[in-house]
C-alpha positions in Angstrom: 0.0 0.0 0.0 1.4 3.4 -0.9 2.1 5.8 1.9 1.7 9.6 2.0 3.5 12.1 4.1 1.8 12.8 7.5 0.1 16.2 7.4 1.5 19.0 9.6 4.1 16.8 11.2 1.5 14.3 12.6 2.6 10.8 12.8 -0.7 9.5 14.1 -4.1 10.8 13.0 -7.6 9.6 14.2 -10.6 11.1 12.4 -14.2 10.5 13.4 -13.3 7.2 15.0 -16.2 5.2 16.5 -15.9 1.9 18.3 -18.8 -0.4 19.2 -19.1 -3.8 20.8 -22.5 -5.0 19.9 -24.9 -2.3 21.1 -22.3 -0.7 23.4 -20.6 2.4 22.0 -17.1 3.0 23.5 -16.2 5.8 21.1 -18.7 7.9 19.1 -16.5 10.6 17.5 -12.8 10.6 18.4 -10.4 13.1 16.6 -6.8 13.6 17.5 -3.4 14.1 16.1 0.0 13.1 17.6 3.1 15.0 16.5 6.5 13.7 15.8 8.8 13.3 18.8 6.2 14.3 21.4 5.1 12.4 24.5 1.3 12.1 24.2 -0.9 10.7 26.9 -4.5 9.3 26.8 -6.4 9.6 30.1 -10.0 9.1 31.1 -12.2 7.2 33.6 -12.7 3.5 33.6 -14.4 2.4 30.4 -13.6 5.6 28.5 -11.8 3.5 25.9 -8.1 4.6 26.4 -6.6 1.2 25.9 -9.1 0.5 23.0 -7.7 3.5 21.1 -4.2 2.3 21.7 -5.1 -1.1 20.4 -6.6 0.5 17.3 -3.4 2.5 16.7 -1.3 -0.7 16.7 -3.5 -2.9 14.6 -4.8 -5.1 17.4 -8.3 -3.9 16.8 -10.2 -2.1 14.1 -12.6 0.8 14.8 -16.2 0.4 13.7 -16.0 3.7 11.7 -13.5 6.5 11.0 -9.9 6.7 9.9 -6.7 5.9 11.6 -3.4 6.9 9.9 0.0 5.9 11.4 3.2 7.1 9.9 1.3 8.2 6.8 -0.4 4.9 6.2 -4.1 4.4 6.4 -4.9 1.4 8.5 -8.2 0.6 6.8 -8.0 -2.5 4.7 -4.2 -2.6 5.1 -2.7 -5.7 3.6 -0.7 -8.2 5.6 2.6 -7.3 4.1 2.2 -3.6 4.7 0.9 -4.2 8.2 4.0 -6.3 9.0 6.3 -3.6 7.7 4.5 -1.0 9.7 4.6 -3.0 12.9 8.4 -3.2 12.6 8.4 0.6 13.0 6.9 0.7 16.4 7.3 -0.9 19.8 4.7 -1.8 22.4 5.0 -2.2 26.1 1.9 -3.9 27.5 0.5 -3.1 30.9 1.6 -6.3 32.5 4.8 -6.7 30.6 3.6 -9.4 28.2 6.9 -11.3 28.6 7.0 -15.0 28.0 7.6 -16.8 31.2 9.4 -19.8 29.6 12.0 -17.5 28.1 14.9 -15.6 29.8 14.9 -11.8 29.7 17.5 -11.9 26.9 15.4 -14.3 24.9 12.4 -12.2 25.4 14.2 -9.1 24.2 15.6 -10.9 21.2 12.3 -12.4 20.2 11.3 -9.5 17.8 14.7 -9.7 16.1 14.4 -13.5 15.6 10.9 -13.1 14.1 11.6 -10.1 11.9 15.2 -10.2 10.9 17.8 -12.7 9.6 20.4 -11.6 12.1 22.7 -14.3 13.5 22.1 -15.5 17.1 25.3 -13.9 18.4 24.4 -10.5 17.1 20.8 -10.8 18.5 22.3 -11.6 21.9 24.6 -8.6 21.6 21.7 -6.3 20.7 19.6 -7.7 23.5 22.4 -6.9 26.0 22.6 -3.3 24.6 18.9 -2.8 25.0 19.1 -4.2 28.5 21.7 -1.7 29.4 19.7 1.1 27.7 16.9 0.6 30.2 19.2 0.5 33.2 19.2 -3.2 34.0 22.4 -5.1 35.0 23.9 -7.6 32.6 23.1 -10.6 34.9 19.4 -9.9 34.5 19.7 -11.3 30.9 19.8 -14.8 32.3 16.8 -14.4 34.6 13.2 -15.3 34.0 10.3 -12.9 34.2 9.0 -14.5 37.4 12.3 -13.7 39.1 12.1 -9.9 38.5 10.7 -7.2 40.7 7.8 -5.1 39.3 10.2 -2.3 38.3 12.6 -4.6 36.6 9.8 -6.4 34.7 8.6 -3.0 33.3 12.1 -2.2 32.2 12.6 -5.6 30.6 9.4 -5.2 28.7 10.5 -1.7 27.6 13.8 -3.2 26.4 11.9 -5.7 24.2 9.7 -2.8 22.8 12.9 -1.1 21.8 14.5 -4.2 20.1 13.8 -3.1 16.5 14.8 0.6 17.1 11.3 1.8 16.6 10.1 5.3 15.5 7.0 5.0 17.7 6.7 3.7 21.2 3.4 2.7 22.8 3.2 2.4 26.6 0.2 1.0 28.3 0.2 2.0 32.0 4.0 2.0 32.2 4.2 2.8 36.0 1.1 0.8 37.2 1.9 -1.1 40.4 5.3 0.4 41.0 6.6 2.1 44.1 7.4 5.8 43.8 11.2 5.3 43.4 10.7 2.7 40.6 8.0 4.9 38.9 10.3 7.9 39.0 12.9 5.8 37.2 10.5 5.1 34.5 9.6 8.8 34.2 13.3 9.7 33.7 13.8 6.8 31.2 10.9 7.9 29.0 12.3 11.4 28.8 15.8 10.1 28.1 14.5 7.8 25.3 12.7 10.7 23.6 15.7 12.9 24.0 18.3 10.4 22.7 16.3 8.9 19.8 13.6 11.4 19.0 10.9 8.8 19.6 7.2 9.6 19.4 5.8 8.2 22.6 2.1 7.4 23.2 1.0 6.3 26.6 -2.1 5.3 28.5 -1.8 6.1 32.2 -3.6 7.0 35.4 -0.3 8.1 37.0 -0.7 11.8 37.8 3.1 12.3 38.5 3.9 10.8 35.1 1.5 13.1 33.4 2.8 16.2 35.0 6.5 15.3 34.7 6.6 13.8 31.3 3.7 14.4 29.0 3.8 17.2 26.4 0.1 16.9 25.6 -2.8 15.0 27.1 -6.1 13.9 25.6 -9.0 13.5 28.0 -11.5 10.9 27.0 -15.1 10.9 28.3 -18.6 10.2 26.9 -17.2 8.6 23.8 -15.1 11.4 22.6 -12.1 13.7 23.3 -13.1 16.4 25.7 -9.9 18.4 25.4 -6.2 18.1 24.3 -3.4 20.2 25.8 -0.6 20.2 28.4 -1.5 19.4 32.0 -1.1 23.1 32.8 -3.5 24.1 30.1 -6.1 21.4 31.0 -5.9 22.4 34.7 -7.4 25.7 33.8 -10.5 24.3 32.1 -13.9 24.2 33.8 -15.2 21.1 32.1 -16.8 18.9 34.8 -15.5 15.8 33.0 -12.0 17.1 33.3 -11.9 18.7 36.7 -11.7 15.3 38.6 -8.1 14.9 37.3 -7.1 18.2 38.9 -9.2 18.8 42.0 -8.3 15.9 44.3 -5.4 16.0 46.9 -3.2 13.6 44.8 -3.7 15.8 41.7 -2.8 19.0 43.6 0.3 17.3 45.1 1.4 16.1 41.7 1.0 19.5 40.2 2.8 21.2 43.0 5.7 18.7 42.8 5.9 19.2 39.0 6.0 23.0 39.3 8.7 22.8 42.0 10.7 20.3 40.0 10.8 22.7 37.0 12.6 25.2 39.1 14.8 22.8 41.0 15.6 19.8 38.9 18.4 19.6 36.3 17.4 19.1 32.7 15.7 15.7 32.2 15.3 15.2 36.0 12.0 14.1 37.5 10.6 14.1 41.0 7.8 12.1 42.5 5.2 13.3 45.0 4.6 11.1 48.1 0.9 10.3 48.7 -0.5 11.6 51.9 -1.5 9.1 54.5 -5.3 8.4 54.7 -7.0 10.1 57.6 
């Protein structure tokens, strides 16, 4: 399938996207554009269709109506060969890692290379070791199995696999879910570092307010089947939309915002800080 250049620097475009499961409508009219080398987040309440949109961007699901374009290619009726070529240009980190328990970390990282390239095993092992180091894991982790890793290590190993084919696009589904504040802050910094080093376009679904304030360039708020607003967290925090205010009015939201604003003044370039949740009263 021929490709056309993305308009206005957009690498992902969704136009009038609707998604239905039987009689249940998840999306009714979603429109958004994601720019090259930005960190873009999708947020919304439970059932708002955040992960569904992500799945539609990576060809794991087709919308009921509308247009999805990724890297200049229309995903409607895309052929198998073109789909495979496109998939090689992105990496996906699933919420629970998605690593194969019977494979070592190194084998998991090397899996995309074994499936999509003709590289010799020795070179694949070398690349896997490089990706492991890139995400901040020690060389000895390569021989471990997923069940032997902590939550933070598991997330980093999954990220290393997502980076195996040197993608242009990186999709992250809840990259800090279940992590302690220290491990989560490490993921924050790593996401910024990857964008800075490789110019990656990063799309993430997250409930993590610290990650949103510290890392995201722009955020799309999903509710009632559509995008309520798109902007930076600072811009969204000024809106009066009752479907958006819950993301900014609670104590956790205020703490994350205050920490981000303080970090802008105090942290070196690329640094991140994490707010500590207050104890329940």
